[in-house]
C-alpha positions as CSV (number, residue, x, y, z in Angstrom):
1,M,35.5,-22.1,-32.5
2,A,32.0,-21.8,-31.0
3,T,32.7,-22.8,-27.5
4,R,35.6,-20.2,-27.7
5,G,33.0,-17.5,-28.4
6,L,30.9,-18.9,-25.7
7,T,33.5,-18.7,-23.1
8,V,34.5,-15.0,-24.5
9,L,30.7,-13.9,-24.4
10,N,30.2,-15.4,-21.0
11,G,33.6,-13.7,-19.3
12,T,32.7,-10.5,-21.0
13,I,28.9,-10.5,-19.3
14,V,30.0,-11.7,-15.8
15,T,33.1,-9.0,-16.1
16,T,30.3,-6.2,-17.1
17,L,28.2,-7.5,-14.3
18,F,30.5,-7.0,-11.5
19,K,32.0,-3.7,-13.2
20,S,28.6,-2.2,-13.2
21,S,27.3,-3.8,-9.7
22,K,28.2,-0.5,-8.0
23,L,26.1,1.5,-10.2
24,L,23.2,-0.9,-10.1
25,L,23.2,-0.9,-6.1
26,D,23.0,2.9,-6.2
27,V,19.9,3.0,-8.5
28,L,18.5,0.4,-6.6
29,L,19.4,2.5,-3.3
30,L,17.6,5.4,-5.1
31,M,14.4,3.4,-5.9
32,L,14.0,2.2,-2.5
33,F,14.1,5.6,-1.2
34,V,11.6,7.1,-3.6
35,L,9.2,4.1,-2.6
36,V,9.8,4.7,1.1
37,I,9.0,8.4,0.2
38,V,5.8,7.7,-1.8
39,A,4.5,5.1,1.0
40,L,4.9,7.9,3.5
41,L,3.0,10.5,1.7
42,G,0.5,7.9,0.9
43,I,-0.2,7.0,4.6
44,Q,-0.6,10.7,5.3
45,L,-3.0,11.4,2.5
46,F,-5.0,8.6,3.4
47,K,-4.9,8.0,7.0
48,G,-8.5,7.2,8.4
49,D,-9.9,7.2,5.1
50,L,-9.9,3.1,4.8
51,R,-11.9,2.8,8.5
52,R,-15.0,4.3,6.9
53,K,-17.6,2.5,6.4
54,C,-21.3,2.3,5.5
55,V,-23.6,2.6,8.8
56,L,-27.4,3.0,9.0
57,N,-28.5,6.5,9.5
58,T,-29.9,7.3,12.8
59,D,-33.5,8.8,13.2
60,P,-33.2,12.5,11.8
61,A,-35.1,14.0,14.4
62,I,-32.4,12.9,17.2
63,I,-29.5,15.2,17.3
64,L,-26.0,13.4,18.0
65,T,-22.7,15.2,19.2
66,R,-19.5,14.6,17.5
67,N,-18.5,12.0,20.5
68,E,-21.8,10.2,20.4
69,W,-21.8,9.7,16.5
70,D,-18.0,8.5,16.6
71,V,-19.1,6.0,19.1
72,Y,-22.4,5.1,17.1
73,V,-20.3,5.0,13.8
74,R,-17.7,2.5,15.6
75,N,-20.1,0.1,16.9
76,S,-19.8,-2.9,14.3
77,Y,-23.9,-3.6,15.0
78,H,-24.6,-0.1,12.9
79,F,-22.5,-1.3,10.0
80,A,-24.6,-1.5,6.8
81,L,-22.7,-5.2,5.9
82,H,-24.0,-6.1,8.9
83,I,-28.0,-5.5,8.8
84,R,-27.3,-6.8,5.5
85,I,-26.3,-10.3,6.1
86,S,-28.4,-10.4,9.4
87,L,-31.7,-9.9,7.0
88,R,-31.1,-12.8,5.0
């Protein structure tokens, strides 16, 4: 008797999953769509922010143009981490 109940239970679960597979697929596609939208939004909001690094300040008496400052900041020699490691 217990095996008959188990077979009926297994048959019902499998049948239910097959019947609901289209609905589950729809939910999965909706979740994937929302994830892609959130990812694109995050990329647009935070673009370039993760490239910022601490750099040693130049002499305040020296005034750099925007292009000179960009070159100065992108040079890894001026990163604060680089200087901290080399001082050890």
